[in-house]
N, C-alpha and C positions, 0 to 999 in steps of 0.2 A: 925359162919359157913362161910367157905371160898367160895367166888364166883369168877367168871372170872375177874371182875374188881379189886378186892382186891388182887388177886393172881398176876396179871401182872402189877400192878402199884406200888407195893412195891419196893423201891429203892434198896433193898438188893437181889432182885430176880436175879437168874442166868438163862439166856436164853441159850438154846442149840445152838451150832453153826450149820450153814447150808451152808457148803462150796459149792461154785459154780465156775466152770471153763469154760472159753470161749476160743476156739482155732480154728485157720484156718488150716485145713488139706491140703489145696491146691489140693484137688482131689487125694491125694496120699495115697495108702494103707500103705506104709512104715511109713509115718508121723502118721497116725491114730494108727497103731499098736504100735509104739514106745511110743506114748502118753499114751495109755491105759496100756501098760506094765509098764510104770513108776508109775502108780497108784497102782500096786500090791506091790510096795515097801513101800508105805505109811501106817502108822498105821491106819489112818482114811482117806480113799479115798473120793474124792468129791461126794456129793450126786446127783449133777446135772452137766452135761457137755453139753454145747452148741457148736455144731460143724459147723463152716462155711465151705463151699465148701467140703462136705464130699465125700469120694470115694464111688462109687456105681456101681452096675452091674444090668442092666435091671431094674432100679428104685428100687432096693432092698438096704436098708440101711446096713451099716456094723454092725457087732455084736461083742461083746466081753463078755467072761464069767463074770457074776456078774452084768452086766448092761443090761437094757432093752431100746431099741431105740423107739422113738416116733416122728413121723412127718406125716403130711398129704401126701397122695399119690395121684397122682404121685408127686414125689419130684420135687419141683419147682427149676428152675435154681439158684435162689437166696434164696432158703429156708434154714432155719437153724434148722436141727433136734436136738433133745435133747436125751441124754442118761442118764437114771436114775439108780443110784446104787441100786441094789436089793440084799442085802447080804443073 
């Protein structure tokens, strides 16, 4: 019977990739949108995107189709929100 230990200690096991991207948007909506539009051209977009200096309006995080934003509010001046890919 297979258990967690034997399943993940087998040297032939293949682990799924977990692509992560970190980017500084410099408070620009243009930078944010061009970054996320570039993900639409990838066969496998990143699952997690950390955004430094995100653009925001009235402490509302930017959004993009297929991604869910997460950050504590109010958005701190040096906070790094995350965008999770949700296909």
